[in-house]
C-alpha positions as a printed Julia matrix, in Angstrom:
470×3 Matrix{Float64}:
  54.51  -25.29   -0.31
  57.09  -27.72   -1.78
  56.48  -31.46   -2.31
  59.0   -34.25   -3.13
  58.78  -37.96   -3.84
  61.15  -40.36   -2.02
  63.31  -42.62   -4.23
  65.24  -44.43   -1.48
  69.02  -44.4    -1.82
  68.74  -43.34   -5.47
  67.95  -39.76   -4.51
  64.96  -37.4    -4.48
  65.32  -35.49   -7.74
  65.34  -36.32  -11.39
  68.92  -35.07  -11.75
  70.1   -37.59   -9.11
  68.5   -40.46  -11.04
  70.18  -39.44  -14.26
  73.54  -39.27  -12.48
  73.12  -42.8   -11.04
  72.2   -44.13  -14.47
  75.29  -42.58  -16.01
  77.55  -44.07  -13.32
  76.11  -47.57  -13.77
  76.41  -47.26  -17.54
  80.08  -46.16  -17.21
  80.87  -49.11  -14.96
  79.27  -51.4   -17.5
  81.37  -49.92  -20.3
  84.56  -50.24  -18.28
  83.81  -53.82  -17.44
  83.09  -54.62  -21.08
  86.27  -52.88  -22.17
  88.51  -54.74  -19.67
  87.7   -58.25  -20.58
  85.54  -59.5   -23.33
  84.02  -62.56  -21.81
  80.59  -63.93  -21.44
  80.38  -63.08  -17.77
  81.41  -59.5   -18.35
  78.87  -59.16  -21.14
  76.18  -60.54  -18.83
  77.12  -58.14  -16.06
  77.21  -55.27  -18.5
  73.74  -56.17  -19.79
  72.33  -56.4   -16.28
  73.84  -53.05  -15.4
  72.34  -51.47  -18.52
  68.95  -53.05  -17.76
  69.1   -51.82  -14.18
  69.99  -48.33  -15.38
  67.08  -48.33  -17.84
  64.66  -49.54  -15.16
  65.8   -46.86  -12.74
  65.52  -44.17  -15.44
  61.98  -45.31  -16.35
  60.97  -45.39  -12.71
  62.42  -41.96  -12.15
  60.58  -40.58  -15.16
  57.29  -42.12  -13.96
  57.72  -40.65  -10.49
  58.51  -37.26  -12.01
  55.32  -37.34  -14.1
  53.26  -38.31  -11.03
  54.83  -35.52   -9.04
  53.98  -32.94  -11.71
  50.41  -34.32  -11.91
  49.99  -34.07   -8.15
  51.34  -30.55   -8.12
  48.93  -29.61  -10.93
  45.96  -31.15   -9.04
  46.97  -29.33   -5.91
  47.18  -26.02   -7.76
  43.77  -26.65   -9.34
  42.23  -27.45   -5.94
  43.74  -24.33   -4.46
  42.37  -22.25   -7.35
  38.93  -23.84   -6.95
  38.98  -23.19   -3.2
  39.92  -19.58   -3.89
  37.01  -19.22   -6.33
  34.59  -20.78   -3.82
  35.81  -18.41   -1.12
  35.42  -15.44   -3.47
  31.91  -16.58   -4.42
  30.99  -16.88   -0.74
  32.27  -13.38   -0.08
  30.28  -12.03   -3.03
  27.13  -13.88   -1.91
  27.51  -12.61    1.63
  27.9    -9.07    0.32
  24.75   -9.41   -1.79
  22.92  -11.05    1.14
  23.87   -8.3     3.58
  23.4    -5.31    1.25
  20.26   -6.38   -0.62
  17.31   -3.98   -0.52
  14.88   -6.9    -0.44
  14.55   -9.11    2.6
  16.11  -12.57    2.09
  15.21  -15.44    4.37
  14.88  -19.11    5.09
  12.07  -20.22    7.35
  10.37  -23.3     8.7
   7.08  -24.32    7.03
   5.38  -22.91   10.14
   6.86  -19.43    9.65
   9.82  -19.21   12.07
  12.96  -17.72   10.49
  16.1   -19.84   10.16
  18.22  -17.18    8.42
  17.49  -13.55    7.61
  19.42  -10.65    6.12
  19.65   -7.1     7.58
  17.0    -5.73    5.16
  14.41   -8.18    6.48
  15.37   -7.39   10.07
  14.82   -3.66    9.47
  11.6    -4.38    7.61
  10.2    -6.22   10.62
  11.38   -3.75   13.23
  14.75   -5.07   14.45
  18.3    -3.78   13.95
  20.06   -7.11   13.4
  19.1   -10.46   11.84
  20.26  -12.22   15.01
  17.85  -10.15   17.09
  15.03  -10.83   14.66
  15.61  -14.6    14.62
  15.97  -14.76   18.41
  12.84  -12.73   19.09
  10.75  -14.55   16.49
  11.9   -17.99   17.61
   8.83  -20.16   17.94
   6.64  -17.75   15.97
   4.06  -19.26   13.68
   2.23  -18.04   10.6
  -0.46  -16.36   12.67
   2.23  -14.02   14.05
   4.0   -13.3    10.77
   0.83  -12.85    8.7
  -1.95  -10.73   10.19
  -4.46  -12.98    8.44
  -3.67  -16.7     8.91
  -5.92  -17.46    5.95
  -3.38  -15.75    3.66
  -0.61  -17.99    5.0
  -2.75  -21.05    4.32
  -3.36  -19.8     0.77
   0.36  -19.29    0.17
   1.25  -22.73    1.51
  -1.44  -24.3    -0.68
   0.16  -22.74   -3.76
   3.61  -23.9    -2.65
   2.4   -27.46   -2.04
   0.97  -27.57   -5.57
   3.75  -25.9    -7.54
   6.74  -25.59   -5.16
   6.86  -21.79   -5.4
   4.8   -18.62   -5.4
   5.62  -15.18   -6.81
   4.5   -11.65   -5.91
   2.31  -12.95   -3.1
   0.99   -9.95   -1.15
  -0.01  -10.1     2.49
  -0.24   -7.89    5.56
   2.49   -8.68    8.08
   2.97   -7.76   11.72
   6.14   -5.93   12.79
   7.67   -6.56   16.2
   6.73   -3.02   17.29
   3.04   -3.69   16.71
   2.72   -1.89   13.37
   1.5    -3.67   10.28
   3.09   -3.53    6.84
   2.28   -4.96    3.43
   4.88   -7.25    1.85
   5.25   -8.96   -1.51
   6.98  -12.34   -1.33
   8.65  -14.75   -3.73
   8.92  -18.09   -1.9
  10.32  -21.48   -2.93
  10.07  -24.8    -1.07
  13.13  -26.99   -0.43
  12.16  -30.66   -0.09
  13.94  -33.8     1.1
  14.26  -37.08   -0.82
  10.73  -38.06    0.21
   9.25  -34.79   -1.09
   8.57  -33.38    2.38
   9.16  -29.61    2.73
  12.23  -29.07    4.92
  12.21  -25.28    4.8
  11.16  -22.27    2.73
  13.48  -19.74    1.14
  12.65  -16.52   -0.6
  12.6   -12.73   -0.71
  10.25  -10.11    0.73
   9.68   -6.51   -0.39
   7.93   -3.81    1.65
   5.1    -2.44   -0.55
   3.28   -0.54    2.21
   3.83    2.89    0.67
   2.55    1.68   -2.7
  -0.53    0.1    -1.11
  -1.37    3.25    0.85
  -0.93    5.4    -2.26
  -3.4     3.19   -4.12
  -5.87    3.32   -1.23
  -5.49    7.08   -0.88
  -6.33    7.61   -4.56
  -9.23    5.17   -4.4
 -10.63    6.79   -1.26
 -10.29   10.32   -2.62
 -12.08    9.28   -5.81
 -14.82    7.41   -3.9
 -15.61   10.28   -1.5
 -15.62   12.86   -4.31
 -17.96   10.67   -6.39
 -20.29   10.01   -3.45
 -20.62   13.67   -2.51
 -21.09   14.75   -6.13
 -23.86   12.21   -6.7
 -25.63   12.62   -3.36
 -28.36   15.23   -3.03
 -27.25   16.16    0.49
 -24.58   15.52    3.09
 -27.06   13.43    5.07
 -27.54   11.16    2.06
 -23.76   10.87    1.54
 -22.85   10.02    5.17
 -23.49    6.25    5.19
 -21.85    5.82    1.77
 -18.71    7.64    2.91
 -18.54    5.48    6.03
 -18.89    2.35    3.92
 -16.22    3.43    1.43
 -13.67    4.2     4.16
 -14.37    1.01    6.12
 -14.16   -1.23    3.07
 -10.97    0.32    1.69
  -9.21    0.33    5.07
 -10.7    -3.01    6.14
 -12.39   -1.6     9.23
 -15.58   -3.27   10.45
 -17.56   -0.52   12.14
 -17.91    3.22   11.6
 -19.9     6.1    13.08
 -20.44    9.8    12.35
 -20.66   12.29   15.22
 -22.03   15.78   14.53
 -21.35   18.88   16.59
 -24.55   20.35   18.06
 -23.43   23.96   18.47
 -26.49   25.05   20.44
 -25.82   22.39   23.08
 -22.01   22.23   22.69
 -22.06   18.42   22.51
 -21.41   15.63   20.02
 -24.23   13.37   18.88
 -23.97   10.13   16.9
 -26.02   10.54   13.71
 -24.88    7.63   11.49
 -23.57    4.06   11.95
 -22.31    1.54    9.38
 -21.02   -2.02    9.88
 -19.98   -5.02    7.85
 -22.5    -7.74    7.22
 -22.98  -10.27    9.98
 -22.3    -7.9    12.89
 -25.02   -7.45   15.49
 -24.75   -3.73   16.23
 -28.14   -3.22   17.86
 -26.6    -2.75   21.31
 -23.9    -0.48   19.89
 -26.51    1.65   18.1
 -28.56    2.01   21.26
 -25.53    2.95   23.36
 -24.2     5.43   20.77
 -27.42    7.23   19.86
 -28.3     7.8    23.51
 -24.84    9.2    24.26
 -23.77   12.85   24.14
 -20.08   13.78   24.39
 -18.63   17.01   25.73
 -15.38   18.46   24.35
 -12.49   16.21   25.41
 -14.76   13.36   26.51
 -13.82    9.92   25.19
 -12.03    9.56   21.86
 -14.47   11.49   19.65
 -14.72   14.33   22.16
 -10.91   14.54   22.26
 -10.73   14.67   18.45
 -13.37   17.43   18.46
 -11.46   19.42   21.05
  -7.97   19.08   19.52
  -8.88   18.97   15.83
  -6.34   16.17   15.36
  -6.73   12.43   14.62
  -6.54   10.15   17.64
  -6.62    6.41   18.25
  -6.6     3.82   21.0
  -5.06    0.36   20.62
  -6.66   -2.39   22.71
  -9.23   -0.04   24.2
 -10.86   -3.0    25.98
  -7.68   -3.44   28.05
  -7.72    0.26   28.93
 -11.26   -0.04   30.33
 -12.61    2.38   27.76
 -16.14    3.46   28.74
 -19.64    3.27   27.21
 -20.21    2.4    23.55
 -16.58    1.34   22.84
 -16.91   -1.55   25.26
 -20.07   -2.58   23.45
 -18.01   -2.67   20.23
 -15.43   -4.81   22.03
 -18.11   -7.45   22.51
 -18.18   -7.76   18.72
 -14.42   -8.42   18.61
 -13.27   -4.83   18.06
  -9.89   -3.87   19.57
  -8.76   -0.58   18.04
 -10.67    2.68   17.57
  -9.66    5.6    15.37
 -11.13    9.15   15.23
 -10.85   11.64   12.35
 -11.93   15.32   12.51
 -13.84   16.84    9.59
 -13.47   20.62    9.48
 -15.94   22.89    7.73
 -14.97   26.55    7.52
 -11.94   25.88    9.71
 -13.99   24.43   12.59
 -14.51   20.76   13.51
 -18.14   20.03   12.64
 -18.03   16.24   12.34
 -15.97   13.37   13.78
 -15.64   10.05   11.99
 -15.07    7.12   14.34
 -13.89    3.68   13.16
 -13.43    0.34   14.93
 -11.19   -2.55   13.88
 -10.49   -6.04   15.24
  -6.75   -5.46   14.62
  -4.84   -4.37   17.71
  -2.0    -2.52   15.99
  -0.41    0.91   15.99
  -1.42    3.11   13.04
   1.14    3.52   10.28
   2.54    6.94    9.32
   1.14    6.3     5.84
  -2.32    5.75    7.34
  -2.14    8.99    9.31
  -1.02   10.89    6.22
  -3.76    9.37    4.1
  -6.49   10.07    6.64
  -5.34   13.68    7.02
  -5.57   14.16    3.24
  -8.95   12.44    3.03
 -10.31   14.38    6.03
  -9.34   17.7     4.38
 -10.93   16.61    1.12
 -14.13   15.49    2.83
 -14.25   18.79    4.74
 -13.92   20.79    1.51
 -16.5    18.65   -0.26
 -18.94   18.89    2.66
 -18.49   22.66    2.73
 -19.19   22.84   -0.99
 -22.17   20.5    -0.66
 -23.61   22.6     2.16
 -23.22   25.71    0.0
 -24.98   23.92   -2.85
 -27.76   22.89   -0.5
 -28.11   26.48    0.77
 -28.24   27.78   -2.8
 -30.76   25.14   -3.74
 -32.88   26.07   -0.73
 -32.69   29.74   -1.75
 -33.71   28.92   -5.3
 -36.56   26.76   -4.04
 -37.78   29.5    -1.72
 -37.56   31.99   -4.54
 -39.49   29.66   -6.83
 -42.1    29.15   -4.14
 -42.5    32.91   -3.73
 -42.75   33.42   -7.5
 -45.29   30.69   -7.94
 -47.47   31.65   -4.98
 -47.5    35.44   -5.66
 -50.78   37.01   -6.81
 -48.92   39.75   -8.68
 -47.29   39.2   -12.05
 -43.54   38.83  -11.5
 -41.4    39.16  -14.62
 -37.59   39.31  -14.74
 -35.7    40.43  -17.85
 -32.09   41.27  -18.66
 -30.46   44.44  -20.03
 -31.5    43.69  -23.61
 -35.07   42.8   -22.71
 -34.89   38.96  -22.79
 -37.33   37.32  -20.38
 -35.67   35.39  -17.52
 -38.57   34.68  -15.14
 -42.32   34.54  -15.77
 -44.47   33.4   -12.85
 -47.9    31.76  -12.8
 -49.7    35.07  -12.22
 -48.02   36.45  -15.38
 -49.18   33.36  -17.29
 -52.77   34.01  -16.2
 -52.59   37.75  -16.87
 -50.88   37.76  -20.28
 -51.92   34.38  -21.65
 -48.36   33.15  -22.38
 -46.92   30.02  -20.79
 -43.54   30.41  -19.12
 -41.87   27.88  -21.43
 -43.0    29.95  -24.44
 -41.64   33.32  -23.3
 -38.35   32.66  -21.48
 -35.6    33.99  -23.75
 -38.03   36.04  -25.86
 -38.12   39.84  -26.17
 -40.39   41.29  -23.5
 -41.06   44.4   -25.62
 -42.42   42.32  -28.49
 -44.58   40.28  -26.12
 -46.38   42.92  -24.04
 -45.69   46.43  -25.45
 -48.56   47.56  -27.76
 -47.72   48.27  -31.4
 -48.55   51.95  -31.01
 -45.93   52.39  -28.31
 -43.48   50.06  -30.01
 -43.53   52.12  -33.23
 -43.16   55.44  -31.4
 -39.73   57.08  -31.11
 -37.6    55.06  -28.67
 -39.92   52.06  -29.09
 -40.42   50.21  -25.85
 -38.7    52.93  -23.86
 -41.64   53.44  -21.47
 -41.16   49.86  -20.24
 -37.52   50.47  -19.32
 -38.27   53.89  -17.9
 -40.98   52.47  -15.7
 -38.7    49.75  -14.45
 -35.87   52.19  -13.74
 -37.88   55.07  -12.26
 -40.3    53.02  -10.16
 -37.67   51.33   -7.97
 -39.23   50.94   -4.55
 -42.7    52.23   -5.62
 -45.51   51.44   -7.97
 -46.0    52.98  -11.43
 -48.49   52.47  -14.21
 -47.81   51.6   -17.88
 -49.91   50.3   -20.73
 -49.22   46.67  -21.72
 -50.9    44.12  -24.0
 -52.2    40.58  -23.5
 -51.6    37.74  -25.96
 -55.05   38.22  -27.46
 -54.25   41.87  -28.27
 -56.3    43.44  -25.43
């Protein structure tokens, strides 16, 4: 774009001004040369003064023109930089992995980038903002108390960093987010809006919970003497880590082909007396209600808002305590479903894929640990029965290994030979009960081994010796 400065009849360019000055100066010289009189000198002086004034004015206008052109170029350059910065910001805003937003102090979004829209279950920011118009903190945060805590921090220090909270997606699922939020205030210090970033940390949270739950169940089952002793502790660990309020264990009664509720756990402050009565009196056939369906299919199952679906029996009793969702997990022992864990939550939300994955892993681990614990219990019962037989037998029962070291020595053997069990276990049986005369004979102690080997299934007689030498 070209700019010019008007100079009236003197012209529009610096060259025109110079030409006018030269003409006036020439006229002055000619006049002075024609007649040397006072009037001519005066006219010549005026002409020279006029030429100088015009030249000065022309120079001043030229400088102003160059200055204006320079300012215009600088403004154009600045505008270009601003436009480039806006393009770069918009690119960062649209392509950021983190959600970027501005919201009202109540929680409704003013602006949002595509990452935040996807995070909360919508394809476009416009769709997210339109659908969440009028939302408040109780919609955005699953727990309104967490929103109040965040706003308290912001009121005190204008910002908050790495603030974690559970948030509700528009499809009903819940996610965990970490937020960095800053308050923008007006001249009076009143918060006009919030701006910040949000990062989906759901996968990280579930990984932490999965590890914690696997460790807790393994520790409980290793420390408990039996599966029955471990049941309430496992229920408590799962409920507390997953923030569920009520849990129950259903066992398969194979002889009757039904499920029976054998254990219930709840958070403090819940009145579960009616739920306990309804559950313990109930038997479920395969496919009946949620737990019966889990037993029949061998797969996890859940119901969101079971009160709205007119769910029968004990679940409706749980609804009276504010429960909305119920979740069932099968526990397989030896490849067959032998237990069903049932959990109730006040949250009416769809389960996350991470939750399903975690519960599948935990259910397999619990099944393996229960199977191992049952095997340990069976072995312990066998050992106890064996010990009872050994201790109650009237005959001396002695067990020794291939080199003659005593392994078992029952009470009858203590009475017969005069040695206490603690004194003989690990000692040589030959040196304890074989007389010296037989011990010093060729193949010393051989009659003892021969008798043990040849008398399998029948009685035989050998000479042995008591502690007192008889």
